[in-house]
VEXKOLMAR-347246 format. One record per residue (C-alpha): residue in three letters; chain; z, y, x. Coordinates in Angstrom, 1 decimal. Example, Ala and Ser with C-alpha at 12.3 -4.5 7.8 and 13.67 -1.06 7.14 Angstrom:
BEGIN
{r: ALA, c: A, pz: 7.8, py: -4.5, px: 12.3}
{r: SER, c: A, pz: 7.1, py: -1.1, px: 13.7}
//
This chain:
BEGIN
{r: MET, c: A, pz: 208.8, py: 65.3, px: 312.3}
{r: ARG, c: A, pz: 206.1, py: 62.8, px: 313.1}
{r: ASN, c: A, pz: 208.1, py: 60.0, px: 311.3}
{r: SER, c: A, pz: 208.6, py: 62.1, px: 308.2}
{r: ILE, c: A, pz: 204.9, py: 63.0, px: 308.0}
{r: ARG, c: A, pz: 204.0, py: 59.3, px: 308.3}
{r: ARG, c: A, pz: 206.4, py: 58.4, px: 305.5}
{r: LYS, c: A, pz: 204.8, py: 60.9, px: 303.1}
{r: LEU, c: A, pz: 201.2, py: 59.9, px: 303.8}
{r: PRO, c: A, pz: 201.3, py: 56.6, px: 301.9}
{r: ASN, c: A, pz: 202.4, py: 58.4, px: 298.8}
{r: ALA, c: A, pz: 199.5, py: 60.9, px: 298.8}
{r: PRO, c: A, pz: 196.9, py: 58.7, px: 296.9}
{r: ILE, c: A, pz: 199.2, py: 58.4, px: 293.8}
{r: ARG, c: A, pz: 197.9, py: 61.5, px: 292.0}
{r: PRO, c: A, pz: 194.2, py: 60.5, px: 292.3}
{r: LYS, c: A, pz: 195.0, py: 57.1, px: 290.8}
{r: ARG, c: A, pz: 196.8, py: 58.7, px: 287.9}
{r: LYS, c: A, pz: 193.8, py: 61.0, px: 287.4}
{r: TRP, c: A, pz: 191.4, py: 58.0, px: 287.1}
{r: LEU, c: A, pz: 193.8, py: 56.2, px: 284.8}
{r: TRP, c: A, pz: 193.9, py: 59.1, px: 282.4}
{r: ILE, c: A, pz: 190.1, py: 59.3, px: 282.6}
{r: ILE, c: A, pz: 189.8, py: 55.6, px: 281.7}
{r: VAL, c: A, pz: 192.3, py: 56.0, px: 278.8}
{r: ALA, c: A, pz: 190.4, py: 59.1, px: 277.5}
{r: GLY, c: A, pz: 187.2, py: 57.2, px: 277.7}
{r: VAL, c: A, pz: 188.6, py: 54.2, px: 275.8}
{r: LEU, c: A, pz: 190.0, py: 56.5, px: 273.1}
{r: SER, c: A, pz: 186.7, py: 58.3, px: 272.9}
{r: LEU, c: A, pz: 184.8, py: 55.0, px: 272.5}
{r: CYS, c: A, pz: 187.2, py: 54.0, px: 269.7}
{r: ILE, c: A, pz: 186.7, py: 57.3, px: 267.9}
{r: VAL, c: A, pz: 182.9, py: 57.0, px: 268.2}
{r: THR, c: A, pz: 183.0, py: 53.4, px: 267.0}
{r: ALA, c: A, pz: 185.2, py: 54.4, px: 264.0}
{r: SER, c: A, pz: 182.9, py: 57.3, px: 263.2}
{r: LEU, c: A, pz: 179.8, py: 55.1, px: 263.4}
{r: ALA, c: A, pz: 181.0, py: 52.1, px: 261.4}
{r: ILE, c: A, pz: 184.2, py: 52.8, px: 259.5}
{r: VAL, c: A, pz: 183.6, py: 56.4, px: 258.3}
{r: PRO, c: A, pz: 180.1, py: 55.8, px: 256.8}
{r: THR, c: A, pz: 181.3, py: 52.6, px: 255.1}
{r: ILE, c: A, pz: 184.3, py: 54.3, px: 253.4}
{r: TYR, c: A, pz: 182.8, py: 57.8, px: 253.0}
{r: PRO, c: A, pz: 178.9, py: 57.5, px: 252.8}
{r: GLY, c: A, pz: 178.5, py: 61.2, px: 252.1}
{r: VAL, c: A, pz: 180.3, py: 62.2, px: 255.3}
{r: GLY, c: A, pz: 178.0, py: 59.9, px: 257.4}
{r: ALA, c: A, pz: 174.9, py: 61.2, px: 255.7}
{r: GLU, c: A, pz: 175.9, py: 64.9, px: 256.2}
{r: THR, c: A, pz: 176.8, py: 64.2, px: 259.8}
{r: ALA, c: A, pz: 173.4, py: 62.7, px: 260.4}
{r: ASP, c: A, pz: 171.6, py: 65.7, px: 258.8}
{r: VAL, c: A, pz: 173.6, py: 68.1, px: 261.1}
{r: LEU, c: A, pz: 172.7, py: 66.1, px: 264.2}
{r: ARG, c: A, pz: 169.0, py: 66.0, px: 263.2}
{r: ALA, c: A, pz: 168.9, py: 69.7, px: 263.0}
{r: ILE, c: A, pz: 170.4, py: 69.9, px: 266.6}
{r: VAL, c: A, pz: 168.7, py: 67.1, px: 268.5}
{r: GLY, c: A, pz: 165.9, py: 65.9, px: 266.2}
{r: PRO, c: A, pz: 165.2, py: 62.8, px: 264.2}
{r: GLN, c: A, pz: 164.5, py: 60.3, px: 266.9}
{r: PRO, c: A, pz: 167.8, py: 60.4, px: 268.8}
{r: VAL, c: A, pz: 169.7, py: 60.4, px: 265.5}
{r: ALA, c: A, pz: 167.7, py: 57.3, px: 264.3}
{r: LEU, c: A, pz: 168.8, py: 55.4, px: 267.4}
{r: LEU, c: A, pz: 172.4, py: 56.4, px: 266.8}
{r: GLU, c: A, pz: 172.0, py: 55.3, px: 263.1}
{r: SER, c: A, pz: 170.7, py: 51.9, px: 264.2}
{r: ALA, c: A, pz: 173.8, py: 51.4, px: 266.3}
{r: SER, c: A, pz: 175.9, py: 52.5, px: 263.3}
{r: PHE, c: A, pz: 174.0, py: 50.0, px: 261.1}
{r: LYS, c: A, pz: 174.9, py: 47.2, px: 263.4}
{r: LEU, c: A, pz: 178.5, py: 48.1, px: 263.5}
{r: GLN, c: A, pz: 178.7, py: 48.5, px: 259.7}
{r: ASP, c: A, pz: 177.0, py: 45.1, px: 259.3}
{r: ARG, c: A, pz: 179.6, py: 43.4, px: 261.5}
{r: LEU, c: A, pz: 182.4, py: 45.2, px: 259.7}
{r: ASN, c: A, pz: 181.1, py: 44.2, px: 256.3}
{r: GLN, c: A, pz: 180.7, py: 40.6, px: 257.4}
{r: PHE, c: A, pz: 184.3, py: 40.7, px: 258.6}
{r: ARG, c: A, pz: 185.5, py: 42.2, px: 255.3}
{r: SER, c: A, pz: 183.6, py: 39.6, px: 253.4}
{r: THR, c: A, pz: 185.2, py: 36.8, px: 255.5}
{r: ILE, c: A, pz: 188.7, py: 38.1, px: 254.7}
{r: ASP, c: A, pz: 188.1, py: 38.4, px: 250.9}
{r: GLY, c: A, pz: 186.6, py: 35.0, px: 250.6}
{r: GLY, c: A, pz: 182.9, py: 35.8, px: 250.9}
{r: LYS, c: A, pz: 182.6, py: 38.1, px: 247.9}
{r: THR, c: A, pz: 179.6, py: 40.4, px: 247.5}
{r: GLN, c: A, pz: 180.2, py: 44.1, px: 248.1}
{r: ILE, c: A, pz: 177.6, py: 45.2, px: 245.5}
{r: ALA, c: A, pz: 178.3, py: 45.2, px: 241.8}
{r: PHE, c: A, pz: 176.9, py: 46.6, px: 238.6}
{r: SER, c: A, pz: 179.1, py: 49.5, px: 237.3}
{r: GLN, c: A, pz: 181.5, py: 48.5, px: 234.6}
{r: LEU, c: A, pz: 180.3, py: 51.1, px: 232.1}
{r: SER, c: A, pz: 176.6, py: 50.3, px: 232.6}
{r: THR, c: A, pz: 177.5, py: 46.6, px: 231.9}
{r: GLN, c: A, pz: 179.2, py: 47.7, px: 228.6}
{r: LEU, c: A, pz: 176.2, py: 49.8, px: 227.7}
{r: GLN, c: A, pz: 173.8, py: 46.9, px: 228.6}
{r: SER, c: A, pz: 175.8, py: 44.6, px: 226.3}
{r: LEU, c: A, pz: 175.6, py: 47.0, px: 223.4}
{r: GLY, c: A, pz: 171.9, py: 47.7, px: 224.0}
{r: SER, c: A, pz: 171.1, py: 44.0, px: 224.0}
{r: ASN, c: A, pz: 172.1, py: 43.8, px: 220.3}
{r: ASP, c: A, pz: 168.9, py: 45.7, px: 219.5}
{r: SER, c: A, pz: 166.7, py: 43.0, px: 221.1}
{r: GLN, c: A, pz: 165.2, py: 40.2, px: 219.0}
{r: ASN, c: A, pz: 164.3, py: 38.3, px: 222.2}
{r: SER, c: A, pz: 167.6, py: 37.9, px: 224.0}
{r: LEU, c: A, pz: 171.3, py: 37.9, px: 223.8}
{r: ALA, c: A, pz: 173.3, py: 39.0, px: 226.9}
{r: THR, c: A, pz: 177.0, py: 38.0, px: 227.1}
{r: PRO, c: A, pz: 178.8, py: 39.9, px: 229.9}
{r: THR, c: A, pz: 181.3, py: 37.8, px: 231.9}
{r: SER, c: A, pz: 182.0, py: 40.3, px: 234.7}
{r: SER, c: A, pz: 180.5, py: 43.3, px: 236.4}
{r: ASN, c: A, pz: 178.2, py: 41.0, px: 238.4}
{r: THR, c: A, pz: 177.5, py: 38.1, px: 236.2}
{r: THR, c: A, pz: 175.8, py: 37.9, px: 232.8}
{r: VAL, c: A, pz: 174.7, py: 34.7, px: 231.0}
{r: VAL, c: A, pz: 171.3, py: 35.3, px: 229.3}
{r: GLN, c: A, pz: 170.1, py: 33.1, px: 226.4}
{r: ALA, c: A, pz: 166.4, py: 33.7, px: 225.8}
{r: THR, c: A, pz: 164.6, py: 32.8, px: 222.6}
{r: PRO, c: A, pz: 161.0, py: 31.5, px: 223.2}
{r: THR, c: A, pz: 158.5, py: 34.1, px: 222.2}
{r: SER, c: A, pz: 154.8, py: 34.8, px: 222.8}
{r: ILE, c: A, pz: 155.3, py: 38.5, px: 222.7}
{r: PRO, c: A, pz: 155.5, py: 40.1, px: 226.2}
{r: SER, c: A, pz: 159.1, py: 41.2, px: 226.9}
{r: VAL, c: A, pz: 160.8, py: 43.0, px: 229.7}
{r: VAL, c: A, pz: 163.6, py: 40.5, px: 229.4}
{r: THR, c: A, pz: 161.8, py: 37.2, px: 228.9}
{r: ASP, c: A, pz: 158.5, py: 37.5, px: 230.8}
{r: GLU, c: A, pz: 158.0, py: 35.5, px: 234.0}
{r: PRO, c: A, pz: 159.3, py: 35.3, px: 236.6}
{r: GLN, c: A, pz: 162.6, py: 34.3, px: 235.1}
{r: ILE, c: A, pz: 165.3, py: 35.3, px: 237.5}
{r: GLY, c: A, pz: 168.1, py: 36.1, px: 235.1}
{r: TRP, c: A, pz: 166.8, py: 39.4, px: 233.6}
{r: GLN, c: A, pz: 169.3, py: 41.1, px: 231.3}
{r: ALA, c: A, pz: 168.5, py: 43.8, px: 228.7}
{r: TYR, c: A, pz: 169.6, py: 47.2, px: 230.2}
{r: GLY, c: A, pz: 169.7, py: 50.8, px: 229.2}
{r: LEU, c: A, pz: 168.3, py: 52.5, px: 226.1}
{r: THR, c: A, pz: 165.9, py: 50.8, px: 223.8}
{r: ALA, c: A, pz: 162.4, py: 52.1, px: 222.7}
{r: ASN, c: A, pz: 161.9, py: 51.7, px: 219.0}
{r: GLY, c: A, pz: 164.7, py: 49.0, px: 219.0}
{r: VAL, c: A, pz: 163.2, py: 47.0, px: 221.8}
{r: PRO, c: A, pz: 164.6, py: 46.9, px: 225.4}
{r: ALA, c: A, pz: 162.5, py: 49.0, px: 227.7}
{r: MET, c: A, pz: 164.3, py: 47.9, px: 230.9}
{r: ALA, c: A, pz: 166.0, py: 44.8, px: 232.3}
{r: ARG, c: A, pz: 168.1, py: 44.1, px: 235.4}
{r: THR, c: A, pz: 169.4, py: 41.3, px: 237.6}
{r: MET, c: A, pz: 171.1, py: 40.7, px: 240.9}
{r: ILE, c: A, pz: 169.9, py: 38.2, px: 243.5}
{r: LEU, c: A, pz: 171.3, py: 36.9, px: 246.7}
{r: LEU, c: A, pz: 168.8, py: 36.4, px: 249.6}
{r: ASP, c: A, pz: 170.7, py: 36.4, px: 252.9}
{r: PRO, c: A, pz: 172.9, py: 33.3, px: 253.5}
{r: LYS, c: A, pz: 174.1, py: 34.8, px: 256.7}
{r: ARG, c: A, pz: 175.5, py: 37.8, px: 254.8}
{r: SER, c: A, pz: 177.5, py: 36.8, px: 251.8}
{r: TYR, c: A, pz: 178.5, py: 40.5, px: 251.2}
{r: THR, c: A, pz: 174.9, py: 41.5, px: 250.4}
{r: GLY, c: A, pz: 172.8, py: 41.4, px: 247.3}
{r: VAL, c: A, pz: 169.7, py: 43.1, px: 245.8}
{r: ALA, c: A, pz: 169.9, py: 44.7, px: 242.4}
{r: LEU, c: A, pz: 166.5, py: 44.8, px: 240.5}
{r: VAL, c: A, pz: 165.5, py: 46.8, px: 237.5}
{r: ARG, c: A, pz: 162.3, py: 46.0, px: 235.6}
{r: MET, c: A, pz: 160.8, py: 48.8, px: 233.6}
{r: ASP, c: A, pz: 158.2, py: 48.3, px: 230.8}
{r: LEU, c: A, pz: 155.5, py: 50.9, px: 231.4}
{r: SER, c: A, pz: 154.0, py: 50.3, px: 228.0}
{r: LYS, c: A, pz: 157.2, py: 51.9, px: 226.7}
{r: LEU, c: A, pz: 158.1, py: 54.3, px: 229.6}
{r: GLN, c: A, pz: 156.2, py: 57.0, px: 231.5}
{r: LEU, c: A, pz: 156.9, py: 57.6, px: 235.2}
{r: HIS, c: A, pz: 157.2, py: 61.2, px: 236.5}
{r: MET, c: A, pz: 157.8, py: 62.6, px: 240.0}
{r: MET, c: A, pz: 159.8, py: 65.7, px: 240.9}
{r: PRO, c: A, pz: 160.1, py: 67.3, px: 244.4}
{r: GLY, c: A, pz: 163.5, py: 68.5, px: 245.5}
{r: THR, c: A, pz: 164.4, py: 72.2, px: 246.1}
{r: ILE, c: A, pz: 164.2, py: 71.5, px: 249.8}
{r: GLU, c: A, pz: 162.6, py: 68.1, px: 250.4}
{r: PRO, c: A, pz: 159.8, py: 67.3, px: 251.0}
{r: SER, c: A, pz: 159.1, py: 70.6, px: 252.6}
{r: HIS, c: A, pz: 156.6, py: 72.6, px: 250.6}
{r: PRO, c: A, pz: 154.6, py: 75.9, px: 250.7}
{r: SER, c: A, pz: 155.6, py: 79.0, px: 248.8}
{r: GLY, c: A, pz: 154.5, py: 79.4, px: 245.2}
{r: ILE, c: A, pz: 155.5, py: 75.9, px: 244.2}
{r: THR, c: A, pz: 157.6, py: 77.1, px: 241.2}
{r: LYS, c: A, pz: 154.5, py: 78.4, px: 239.5}
{r: ALA, c: A, pz: 153.1, py: 74.8, px: 239.4}
{r: ILE, c: A, pz: 156.5, py: 73.2, px: 239.0}
{r: PRO, c: A, pz: 158.9, py: 75.5, px: 237.1}
{r: ASN, c: A, pz: 161.9, py: 73.2, px: 237.0}
{r: LEU, c: A, pz: 161.9, py: 72.4, px: 240.7}
{r: GLY, c: A, pz: 164.4, py: 69.7, px: 241.7}
{r: MET, c: A, pz: 165.6, py: 68.7, px: 238.2}
{r: ILE, c: A, pz: 164.4, py: 66.9, px: 235.1}
{r: PRO, c: A, pz: 162.8, py: 69.5, px: 232.8}
{r: PRO, c: A, pz: 164.9, py: 70.3, px: 229.7}
{r: SER, c: A, pz: 161.8, py: 69.4, px: 227.6}
{r: ASP, c: A, pz: 161.9, py: 65.8, px: 228.9}
{r: GLN, c: A, pz: 165.6, py: 65.3, px: 228.6}
{r: PRO, c: A, pz: 165.7, py: 64.3, px: 224.9}
{r: VAL, c: A, pz: 163.4, py: 61.3, px: 225.8}
{r: LEU, c: A, pz: 164.9, py: 60.6, px: 229.2}
{r: ALA, c: A, pz: 165.5, py: 56.9, px: 230.0}
{r: ALA, c: A, pz: 166.3, py: 56.7, px: 233.7}
{r: ALA, c: A, pz: 165.9, py: 58.3, px: 237.1}
{r: PHE, c: A, pz: 166.0, py: 57.1, px: 240.7}
{r: ASN, c: A, pz: 165.8, py: 58.3, px: 244.3}
{r: GLY, c: A, pz: 162.6, py: 59.3, px: 246.2}
{r: GLY, c: A, pz: 161.6, py: 58.7, px: 249.8}
{r: PHE, c: A, pz: 162.2, py: 60.0, px: 253.3}
{r: LYS, c: A, pz: 162.5, py: 63.6, px: 254.3}
{r: GLY, c: A, pz: 159.4, py: 65.3, px: 255.6}
{r: ILE, c: A, pz: 160.7, py: 65.4, px: 259.2}
{r: HIS, c: A, pz: 160.6, py: 61.6, px: 259.3}
{r: GLY, c: A, pz: 156.9, py: 61.3, px: 259.0}
{r: HIS, c: A, pz: 155.3, py: 64.0, px: 256.9}
{r: TYR, c: A, pz: 154.6, py: 61.6, px: 254.1}
{r: GLY, c: A, pz: 152.3, py: 63.1, px: 251.5}
{r: MET, c: A, pz: 153.3, py: 64.2, px: 248.1}
{r: MET, c: A, pz: 151.5, py: 65.9, px: 245.2}
{r: VAL, c: A, pz: 153.0, py: 66.8, px: 241.8}
{r: ASN, c: A, pz: 151.2, py: 68.4, px: 238.8}
{r: GLY, c: A, pz: 148.2, py: 68.7, px: 241.0}
{r: PHE, c: A, pz: 150.1, py: 70.8, px: 243.6}
{r: THR, c: A, pz: 150.0, py: 69.3, px: 247.1}
{r: LEU, c: A, pz: 153.3, py: 69.7, px: 249.0}
{r: LEU, c: A, pz: 152.2, py: 67.6, px: 251.9}
{r: PRO, c: A, pz: 148.7, py: 66.1, px: 252.4}
{r: PRO, c: A, pz: 148.3, py: 62.3, px: 252.3}
{r: LEU, c: A, pz: 148.1, py: 60.1, px: 255.4}
{r: PRO, c: A, pz: 145.9, py: 57.0, px: 255.6}
{r: GLY, c: A, pz: 147.4, py: 53.6, px: 255.8}
{r: LEU, c: A, pz: 150.7, py: 54.5, px: 254.1}
{r: ALA, c: A, pz: 152.2, py: 52.9, px: 250.9}
{r: THR, c: A, pz: 151.6, py: 55.3, px: 248.0}
{r: VAL, c: A, pz: 152.6, py: 55.5, px: 244.4}
{r: ALA, c: A, pz: 150.2, py: 57.5, px: 242.3}
{r: ILE, c: A, pz: 150.2, py: 58.8, px: 238.7}
{r: TYR, c: A, pz: 147.0, py: 59.5, px: 236.8}
{r: ARG, c: A, pz: 146.0, py: 61.8, px: 234.0}
{r: ASP, c: A, pz: 145.9, py: 59.1, px: 231.4}
{r: GLY, c: A, pz: 149.5, py: 58.2, px: 232.2}
{r: HIS, c: A, pz: 149.1, py: 55.0, px: 234.1}
{r: MET, c: A, pz: 150.4, py: 54.5, px: 237.6}
{r: GLU, c: A, pz: 149.5, py: 52.4, px: 240.7}
{r: ILE, c: A, pz: 151.1, py: 51.4, px: 244.0}
{r: GLY, c: A, pz: 148.9, py: 50.6, px: 247.0}
{r: THR, c: A, pz: 147.8, py: 51.7, px: 250.4}
{r: TRP, c: A, pz: 146.1, py: 55.1, px: 250.8}
{r: GLY, c: A, pz: 142.6, py: 54.5, px: 251.9}
{r: LYS, c: A, pz: 142.5, py: 51.1, px: 250.4}
{r: GLU, c: A, pz: 143.8, py: 50.6, px: 246.8}
{r: ILE, c: A, pz: 144.7, py: 54.4, px: 246.5}
{r: ASN, c: A, pz: 142.1, py: 57.1, px: 247.2}
{r: THR, c: A, pz: 141.6, py: 60.8, px: 246.3}
{r: SER, c: A, pz: 140.6, py: 61.1, px: 242.6}
{r: ASN, c: A, pz: 140.2, py: 64.0, px: 240.2}
{r: ASP, c: A, pz: 142.2, py: 61.9, px: 237.7}
{r: MET, c: A, pz: 145.2, py: 61.7, px: 240.0}
{r: ILE, c: A, pz: 147.9, py: 64.2, px: 239.2}
{r: ALA, c: A, pz: 150.8, py: 63.1, px: 241.4}
{r: PHE, c: A, pz: 151.4, py: 60.8, px: 244.4}
{r: ARG, c: A, pz: 154.2, py: 60.1, px: 246.9}
{r: GLN, c: A, pz: 153.9, py: 58.2, px: 250.2}
{r: ASN, c: A, pz: 156.6, py: 56.5, px: 252.2}
{r: CYS, c: A, pz: 156.2, py: 54.1, px: 255.2}
{r: PRO, c: A, pz: 153.8, py: 51.1, px: 255.4}
{r: PRO, c: A, pz: 153.6, py: 48.8, px: 252.4}
{r: LEU, c: A, pz: 156.2, py: 46.0, px: 251.8}
{r: ILE, c: A, pz: 153.8, py: 43.9, px: 249.7}
{r: GLU, c: A, pz: 150.1, py: 44.4, px: 249.5}
{r: ASN, c: A, pz: 148.0, py: 42.5, px: 247.0}
{r: GLY, c: A, pz: 150.6, py: 39.8, px: 246.5}
{r: GLN, c: A, pz: 151.2, py: 39.3, px: 250.3}
{r: ILE, c: A, pz: 154.2, py: 40.4, px: 252.3}
{r: ASN, c: A, pz: 153.2, py: 42.8, px: 255.1}
{r: PRO, c: A, pz: 153.2, py: 40.6, px: 258.3}
{r: ALA, c: A, pz: 154.2, py: 43.7, px: 260.3}
{r: LEU, c: A, pz: 157.7, py: 43.6, px: 258.7}
{r: SER, c: A, pz: 158.9, py: 41.1, px: 261.3}
{r: LEU, c: A, pz: 158.0, py: 43.6, px: 264.1}
{r: ASN, c: A, pz: 160.4, py: 46.5, px: 264.7}
{r: ASN, c: A, pz: 158.2, py: 49.5, px: 264.8}
{r: ARG, c: A, pz: 160.3, py: 52.7, px: 264.6}
{r: MET, c: A, pz: 157.4, py: 55.1, px: 264.6}
{r: ALA, c: A, pz: 155.9, py: 53.5, px: 261.5}
{r: TRP, c: A, pz: 159.2, py: 53.5, px: 259.5}
{r: GLY, c: A, pz: 160.5, py: 57.1, px: 259.9}
{r: TYR, c: A, pz: 162.1, py: 56.3, px: 263.3}
{r: THR, c: A, pz: 164.5, py: 53.8, px: 261.6}
{r: GLY, c: A, pz: 164.0, py: 50.2, px: 262.6}
{r: ASN, c: A, pz: 162.5, py: 48.2, px: 259.7}
{r: THR, c: A, pz: 164.7, py: 45.2, px: 260.9}
{r: ASP, c: A, pz: 167.9, py: 47.2, px: 260.8}
{r: ILE, c: A, pz: 170.4, py: 46.0, px: 258.2}
{r: THR, c: A, pz: 171.4, py: 48.8, px: 255.8}
{r: TRP, c: A, pz: 171.2, py: 50.0, px: 252.2}
{r: ARG, c: A, pz: 167.5, py: 50.2, px: 251.2}
{r: THR, c: A, pz: 165.6, py: 51.0, px: 248.1}
{r: GLY, c: A, pz: 162.0, py: 50.6, px: 246.9}
{r: ILE, c: A, pz: 159.6, py: 50.2, px: 244.0}
{r: GLY, c: A, pz: 157.0, py: 47.7, px: 243.1}
{r: ILE, c: A, pz: 154.5, py: 47.0, px: 240.4}
{r: THR, c: A, pz: 153.2, py: 43.8, px: 238.8}
{r: GLN, c: A, pz: 149.6, py: 42.8, px: 239.1}
{r: ASP, c: A, pz: 148.8, py: 43.7, px: 235.5}
{r: GLY, c: A, pz: 150.5, py: 47.1, px: 235.9}
{r: ARG, c: A, pz: 152.9, py: 46.3, px: 233.0}
{r: TYR, c: A, pz: 156.2, py: 46.4, px: 234.9}
{r: LEU, c: A, pz: 157.6, py: 48.9, px: 237.4}
{r: ILE, c: A, pz: 160.4, py: 47.3, px: 239.5}
{r: TYR, c: A, pz: 163.1, py: 49.2, px: 241.3}
{r: ALA, c: A, pz: 165.2, py: 47.4, px: 244.0}
{r: VAL, c: A, pz: 168.3, py: 48.4, px: 245.9}
{r: GLY, c: A, pz: 170.1, py: 46.2, px: 248.5}
{r: ASN, c: A, pz: 173.4, py: 46.9, px: 250.2}
{r: GLY, c: A, pz: 172.6, py: 45.1, px: 253.5}
{r: THR, c: A, pz: 168.9, py: 44.4, px: 253.9}
{r: SER, c: A, pz: 166.0, py: 44.7, px: 256.3}
{r: ALA, c: A, pz: 162.6, py: 45.8, px: 255.1}
{r: GLY, c: A, pz: 161.6, py: 42.2, px: 255.1}
{r: THR, c: A, pz: 164.5, py: 41.1, px: 252.9}
{r: LEU, c: A, pz: 163.6, py: 43.9, px: 250.4}
{r: ALA, c: A, pz: 160.0, py: 42.6, px: 250.3}
{r: ASP, c: A, pz: 161.3, py: 39.1, px: 249.6}
{r: ALA, c: A, pz: 163.3, py: 40.4, px: 246.6}
{r: PHE, c: A, pz: 160.2, py: 42.2, px: 245.3}
{r: LEU, c: A, pz: 158.2, py: 39.0, px: 245.6}
{r: GLN, c: A, pz: 160.8, py: 37.1, px: 243.6}
{r: ALA, c: A, pz: 160.7, py: 39.8, px: 240.9}
{r: GLY, c: A, pz: 157.0, py: 39.4, px: 240.5}
{r: ALA, c: A, pz: 155.7, py: 42.5, px: 242.4}
{r: TYR, c: A, pz: 152.1, py: 42.5, px: 243.5}
{r: ASN, c: A, pz: 152.4, py: 45.7, px: 245.5}
{r: ALA, c: A, pz: 155.6, py: 47.3, px: 246.7}
{r: MET, c: A, pz: 156.9, py: 50.1, px: 249.0}
{r: GLN, c: A, pz: 160.1, py: 51.2, px: 250.5}
{r: LEU, c: A, pz: 161.8, py: 54.5, px: 249.3}
{r: ASP, c: A, pz: 164.9, py: 56.0, px: 250.8}
{r: ILE, c: A, pz: 167.7, py: 54.2, px: 252.8}
{r: ASN, c: A, pz: 171.4, py: 54.7, px: 253.3}
{r: GLN, c: A, pz: 174.0, py: 54.2, px: 250.6}
{r: PHE, c: A, pz: 174.5, py: 57.9, px: 249.9}
{r: TYR, c: A, pz: 170.8, py: 58.3, px: 249.0}
{r: ALA, c: A, pz: 170.5, py: 55.2, px: 246.8}
{r: HIS, c: A, pz: 170.5, py: 56.3, px: 243.2}
{r: PHE, c: A, pz: 169.5, py: 54.7, px: 239.9}
{r: TYR, c: A, pz: 170.8, py: 56.3, px: 236.7}
{r: THR, c: A, pz: 170.3, py: 55.7, px: 233.0}
{r: TYR, c: A, pz: 171.1, py: 58.5, px: 230.5}
{r: GLN, c: A, pz: 172.7, py: 58.7, px: 227.1}
{r: PRO, c: A, pz: 173.3, py: 61.6, px: 224.7}
{r: GLY, c: A, pz: 176.7, py: 63.3, px: 225.4}
{r: ASN, c: A, pz: 179.0, py: 65.7, px: 223.8}
{r: PRO, c: A, pz: 178.6, py: 69.1, px: 225.5}
{r: GLU, c: A, pz: 182.3, py: 69.9, px: 224.8}
{r: THR, c: A, pz: 183.4, py: 67.0, px: 226.9}
{r: SER, c: A, pz: 180.5, py: 66.7, px: 229.4}
{r: GLY, c: A, pz: 180.6, py: 70.2, px: 230.9}
{r: GLY, c: A, pz: 178.0, py: 71.7, px: 228.6}
{r: PHE, c: A, pz: 175.4, py: 68.9, px: 229.1}
{r: ASP, c: A, pz: 173.7, py: 67.2, px: 226.2}
{r: PHE, c: A, pz: 173.2, py: 64.1, px: 228.2}
{r: THR, c: A, pz: 175.2, py: 62.1, px: 230.8}
{r: GLY, c: A, pz: 174.0, py: 59.7, px: 233.4}
{r: GLN, c: A, pz: 175.5, py: 56.3, px: 234.3}
{r: ARG, c: A, pz: 175.0, py: 54.8, px: 237.7}
{r: LEU, c: A, pz: 173.6, py: 51.3, px: 238.1}
{r: LEU, c: A, pz: 176.0, py: 50.2, px: 240.8}
{r: ASP, c: A, pz: 179.7, py: 51.0, px: 241.4}
{r: GLN, c: A, pz: 178.8, py: 51.7, px: 245.0}
{r: MET, c: A, pz: 176.4, py: 54.6, px: 244.1}
{r: ILE, c: A, pz: 177.8, py: 58.1, px: 244.0}
{r: ASN, c: A, pz: 179.3, py: 58.9, px: 240.6}
{r: ASN, c: A, pz: 177.6, py: 62.1, px: 239.3}
{r: PRO, c: A, pz: 176.9, py: 62.0, px: 235.5}
{r: HIS, c: A, pz: 174.8, py: 65.1, px: 235.9}
{r: LEU, c: A, pz: 172.6, py: 63.9, px: 238.8}
{r: TYR, c: A, pz: 169.0, py: 65.2, px: 238.5}
{r: LEU, c: A, pz: 170.0, py: 67.2, px: 235.4}
{r: THR, c: A, pz: 170.7, py: 70.1, px: 237.8}
{r: PRO, c: A, pz: 168.6, py: 71.1, px: 240.8}
{r: ASN, c: A, pz: 168.6, py: 68.4, px: 243.5}
{r: VAL, c: A, pz: 167.6, py: 69.1, px: 247.1}
{r: ARG, c: A, pz: 165.6, py: 65.9, px: 247.5}
{r: ASP, c: A, pz: 162.7, py: 64.4, px: 245.5}
{r: PHE, c: A, pz: 163.2, py: 61.8, px: 242.8}
{r: PHE, c: A, pz: 161.4, py: 59.8, px: 240.0}
{r: TYR, c: A, pz: 162.3, py: 59.7, px: 236.4}
{r: LEU, c: A, pz: 161.1, py: 57.9, px: 233.3}
{r: THR, c: A, pz: 160.8, py: 59.0, px: 229.7}
{r: ILE, c: A, pz: 160.2, py: 57.0, px: 226.5}
{r: ARG, c: A, pz: 156.6, py: 57.2, px: 225.4}
//
């Protein structure tokens, strides 16, 4: 009996070993799933990643989700660099094919330039010398191409693509320059964001969408800024304050006479009876021609809990010193500092960041459409980039988040 018991004793630890082995295997599988959900899923399905982040924010709050997103951004960056290595270093950002065709047709109306499309990313521009200020030919010359609808036969917008990060060949920054002597900027709150008090529909009847009265002269529209939960950034539209302004934040403001300004609240921008709308978002990228020195320091609290040095999709707007040109920028793999560099090259004197993440990066131009083939809509939108969501009716129906749009004067 004693001998049989002794023989069985050495075999007793086998089950605990197997238990720990299964725990390790399950842990590795869980880590793989989490990695895939953080890096691969948002890269292939940006909407899924964005919706997942919103659900998590409602459960655990914005700060933990921001840390999780930062980890996701790092993984996505490595994955995109790997993909770029495999396909020969090609960029993973491109102008949409249809917008390129429309740009080519629109350039025929211009007396100042001739744009010849060669691909969805590259256009050779031949500019005729002229003393008349032009959205296409004015300095700085960084390959501006006529883009979108014309105003009285003259291009009101131009675009270009620049590459700034030699370490990331997959990245690029697309820039759109808009002539404010021909275009008027408007702001529109979303149906949900930023958060707003009751009674807003009395001041803003067409909440979340471009008013039907403005659609016949609609030229373009683009995304707004962060959600209210990320920093309670101030916003006012039609004289109605959704959230009060905070000092020291980058602000875009529109005034009663139609002109607009970008600056820091409390410095360049202050409360005024002539101001009818403003939107704040994070610290400035460029202030009075100088890049914000704080961009090299990772300060999550100042940037909506998202690290300003994180590499991700970013958008922003800037304005030239003379107030003539509004500039929109969108990059598919940039830090806040890289975005500021792009604005500086484009001639911005003041600039600010808007929203981040691929799913929330939108820039659309609009053309008259046939209601019989466009779902009953008189106008259809065309995205600037292939990587932006393809929704031809974006902002023509109520949208949950705020945005900007431009009409022909």
